N, C-alpha and C positions, 0 to 999 in steps of 0.2 A: 251780081255775077253774070257773066256771059255764058253762053252754052259751051264755049271752048274751055272755060275754067272748070266746068263740071265733068268734062269728058275724061274717061280713063285712058291712059297711055299704055302701049305695049313696051315692055322693057326689051332692049335689044338682045339680052341673054336669056330671056324667058323660056324659050323652047328647050335650050340645053339644060337650064336649071330645073325645069319641070321633070326631066328624066332623073336628075340627081335627087330631087325631093321625093319622087316616087320610090327610089331605092331607100332613102332614109325612113320613109313610112313603113317599110318592111322590116327594119332592124328592131330587134327586141333588146339587145344589149349592145349599145353603141361603143365603138372603139374610139380612141383618141382622134383618129382621122374623121370619123363621123361627127364628133362633137365640134371639131374645128370647121368642118363644112357647114354644119348647121349655124354656127356663130357667124361665119362669113356671109351666108345667105340672109340671115336676119339683118345684118348690117346693110347689105346690098339693097334689100327691099324696104328698109325702114323709111317710112314717109313717102314711099314711091306712089304716085297717083295712078295706080293700075295694078295689074297682076294680082288681083284680089284672091284668086284661087290658090296661087302660090303662097301668098301671105297666110291664108287660112290653113293651108297644109303645113306650113312651118309652125303655126300655133299648135296644130294637132300633134306634130312630132314632139314638141316641148312637153305637151300634156302626157303623151304615151311614155316618155322617158322620165316622167315625174320631175321635171325641171322648170324653173322660172328662167326668164331671160337673164336676170341678175346672177343666178347660180351658174348658168351656162357660160356667161362671160367671165365669171371668176375662175371657173375650171379651165377655160381656154387661155386665160391670161397666165395661169400656172403652167400649162403645157408650153406656151411660148417662152416663158421664163426659163424653163428647163430644156429648151431647144427641141421640144417634141411637137412643135406647132405645125402649121400648114406647110406641107411639101407637096408639090404637084405629083400626081401618080404617074404621069407619062415620062418621068425622068428628065424633064426639060431642065437644062441648066442655064437657060437664057436670063434668069434672074427677074423674070417678069411676073409680078403678082397679078392675081385675077380677083380684085376686090370690088370693082365697080361694074 
């Protein structure tokens, strides 16, 4: 491996996501919105070579909420199936998802 292969990258959304993760860390009883946000962020950072502090904080949120990733994804699949899934809070109707 070369040194560039070992180097962590900064995710382009990391600064904004850090603020959201900090809010999630403060939640004791997550709402459907919080669950959807946590699932979205878990997907975004899965396998990403960097943002280690964000990834560790997402693990901490799962633990605090007594969830496994499998249970989180099952719950959010149910939310989406019942049309209670991710909806941007800013009221944007542009139809643009923010998954990556």
